[in-house]
Each structure stands twice: as structure tokens, then as C-alpha cells.
N, C-alpha and C positions, 0 to 999 in steps of 0.2 A: 236783139237776138229774142224770139217769141217763145214764152214759158207756155206749158200745158196749165189748164185751171187747178188741175190735180195738183202739180207742182207748187203754185203759188197757195193753194191751202195749205199743203203741208209746211210749206216754209212759214207760215202765218202761225200754225201751231205751234211749232218748233219755237220761234221767237216768243211767242206769248210765255210759253212754258218758262222758257229762260227769265221773262220780265218777272215772273211769278216767284220762282225759284233760284234764280241767279245760276243755276246748274243743272245739266241733265245727264244723268247717269246711264249707263248702258243698261245695267242689272234692273233698272228701275222704268226704264220706258225705251225697250229693247226697239221697238218699231220706229220711232221718232228718231232716235240715236242712228240706225242703220241707215234711215232716210238721209241724214245729214252727212255720214261717213262715206257711202256708197254711190250718192248720186251728186255729182258736182252741180248740176243746175238748183237743186235745192239748197245746197252749201253757198253757191253765189246769191241766192234770193236772201237767206237768213243772214248772210254778211253784210248784203246792202241795206237790210233793214237795221242792222247794228250801226253802220256809218251815219245812216240818218237820225238814230236815237243816241249820238255821240257815244258809242261803245265800240268796243272791238269782240269779234267771236273767235275764242279760240279753243281748239281740241287737244287736250293734253292725255294720252293713255286713252281709257274708257269713260272720260267725262268731257263735256262740250261746256265753256263756261262765257258767261254775259260778264265782259270787266269793262265798266265806266271808264270814259277818258278822265284825264287829271281836272279839267275844267266842269265836268257833269256834275253839276248839284241836284240835279233830278234824280237820278239815279246812284249816285254817288253822295257824298257827303262837302258840305261846304266848309271853310273855315270855322265859322259861327258854330257848328253843329258840332264839329268833331272837339271845338274847345267846352261846349257845353257837356258833350259825353265824357272827356277825358279830365277835365280839370274842375278847379272849384268854381263856385258860383262868381266870384268877384275875380276871377282869374286873369292877367293882362296877358299881352303877347309873349311875355318872356316865358309865362307858364306853359303857352301854347307849343311855342317852340322846344321846351325841355321834353314836352311830351311826345314828339317827333323825334327828338333825340334817342328818347328811352327806345321807342321802336327800332329805330336803325343799328342802336347797340344790340337789342335782342336779335335783329336779323343777322348781324356780323358774329355773332357768339355761334350762331347755328349754322351758318353757311359760308364756307371758306373760298367758293368761287373755283374748286379745283376739282380735275377728276371728271368722270363721268356723272357724277352726281354732285351738286355744290357742297350737299349737308354732310357736316363736320362731327354732329356728335346729335345724340339721341334725346337728350335733356338737360336742362339745368336748373337748378334749385334759386329760388327767388333772391337768396341772401348772396349768392354768388353774382347772380346779374347785377344786384344792387351794388355791390362792390364794383363790378366793370362800369357802372355807370360813373360812380364818382372817380374812378383812375381814369376813364377818357375824358371827362370835364376838365380835370386837374391838369392833364396832360396838354388839352385845347389851350387852356388858359394861359399855360406858360409858353404857347408858340405864338407869340402876336402876329408875325408875318402871316402865318399858315392861315389864321384867324382872318385877318384881312383879304387873302387872297380867296379864300373858299365863302366868304361872306358870311360866316358864322360867328354870331356874339358870343363866342363861349364865356366870356365874363357876365353877360346876362342871363345864360343860362344856368351858370355856376352859382349866382345870386339866387336866383329862384329856387333853384334846389337845396342851398344853405337855409333858405327861409323855412323850408319844411321841417317839421320837429322829427326826432327820431324817437320809435317808442318800440323796445324790445318784446313788447308783451303782443305785437302784432296788430296795433290799432288800425280800423279801417277807415279812420276819419282824414278826408282828403287835404286835411293840413300838415298831415306826417308824410314822410317818406314812404313808408311801408303801405299807407293808404293811398297816396297819389300812384303809386305802382300797381297797388292791387285792381284798381279801377281802370287801369289800362291793359291790364292782362284780362279782365272780365271782357271790356269791349272786343278786344281780338279774339276771344274765345267766341262771343256771339257772333262774329264773323266767319266763324268757322276755321279760322288760321293756326290757332292754337287749342291744346288742352292743358286748361290749369287745374291741377290738383289742388287743390288749397289745404287740404289736411295735412298732406305732404310737402306743401310749399314746391311742388315741382312743376315745370313747365315744359310741355311737349310741342312739337310741332303736328300739324295734320297733313295728310296727303295733299290736301287742296295748295296750302302753301309749298310744300314740296316741288308739287308740279309747277306752280307758279315760278317761284325762285330758280329752278332747273332749265324751264323752256323758254322763260320770258324775262328776266330781271338780271340773272347773274352771268351773262357774258362778262367775258375779261375785262371789256371797257366800262361797264355799269359798276363792276365789282370794284374796280381802282378808285372809280369816282366816289363810292360810298366810304372806300378808306382813306380818301384824301379829306374828306368832308369830317371824318372823325378824328382825323391826325393820326392814323394807324401805319407804320412804315411795313410796307410788304413783306420784310424779311422777318417780320416779329412771329 
């Protein structure tokens, strides 16, 4: 299929904008947004550039997102980069997988995968999330067969979690449970996925995360898979 020079140039402008900002909002870049939304040729060109860059381009509502694929360490994060951002300096793989478990637990507490919107609540307090993490780890460790089936070493993650100190004063040290959770929340906030109100110890999701969960991640198959990983029964 032959494309006009103007279509190619516009698609390149849209893709460059996405590389720089990771999202394109209609109210901020109306002309570029409409060019993508209303012209199939331009949309195809942008998506093709996304594929070459090992990413997908998705439009949810009035926002276009650039979403790096899982193995894309250039536009996304490598395991080493995530470990450095989320865990203490001498962190092991146990600490890294614990951090991923914390994020999964947060998602399940906010989203139930049911109805027209998967969102189940508007906010969660840090203390409640901490209790949920402890509960899920305990339940997972007690279910040896499911642990092996899911490939999740709950005992290792529990060991890493219990190695963290508890500090009722709300320490930000990465060697405490409170500090470990704090830096994960800060990271998610920097990615535009949550709003973390530190003074109130309150966590809320952003529209970006809500859209992604509703449209891309939480179909029933994926939702059940997440529940199985966490050892949650569907009738809970």
C-alpha cells in the first residue's frame, strides 16, 4: 500500500511524541490525536513503527499510549533496573520477586475484573495494603501444591518480607517493611499509575492505570491467572 508523504511525516511526528511522553492526550495535542484516531492510514503507520520498536500503540478513551513489550529493556525496564529502583542496594532475587508480588497484590485489591469496569474501590490505605501482603504471603506459603503449580516460591518471598524490620514510626529505610513499600509506591507514582498521598498514607489509582486494566489486562482469563498466582479463591 502506497502512503502519501504527509501521512508518513504525521505518523513519524506522532510516534516521536509518544517516544518522548509515552502518551498523547486529545486535549493537549488535538491535531495529532485526531490524525491518529480518524485516519486509518496514519494509525497503521504509527502501529507499524511501534512494532519495530517492540511496543504496542493503544488508544483508550481520549489518550493514545505507547506500551513497551515485556522484553523491551530500551523503552521499558530490565530486571536489574527494576531491582535497583524497587529494592535495597544488596537485594537478592527474593527481594525482587517480593516487590513484584506487592504490585500484584495492589492491583488485585483495586480491581476485581467484574462488570463494565474492573475497578472495585477508590483508595486503599498503606496499612491495609501491608496487612493484605502479609495475609497473601501466609496463605501462599501454606498451600505447597499451589506454590509448585504456579512456580511461585512463596516461602522465599515470605522469608524476604519477614527479614524486613517493622517500624511503627513510618521509617523510609529500605530495610523496613514500611520503607520497602514506600519506594515501590513512589516508583508507581513516577510512572503515572497511582497517586500516593504520603501524609494521609493513602493510595489511589490514576485514569491511566484504570484504562489499562479495563481494556488490556483484566479480561477474565488474565484476571483468573493473577488470582491463581496469589492463591486467591474466586469466591472470596
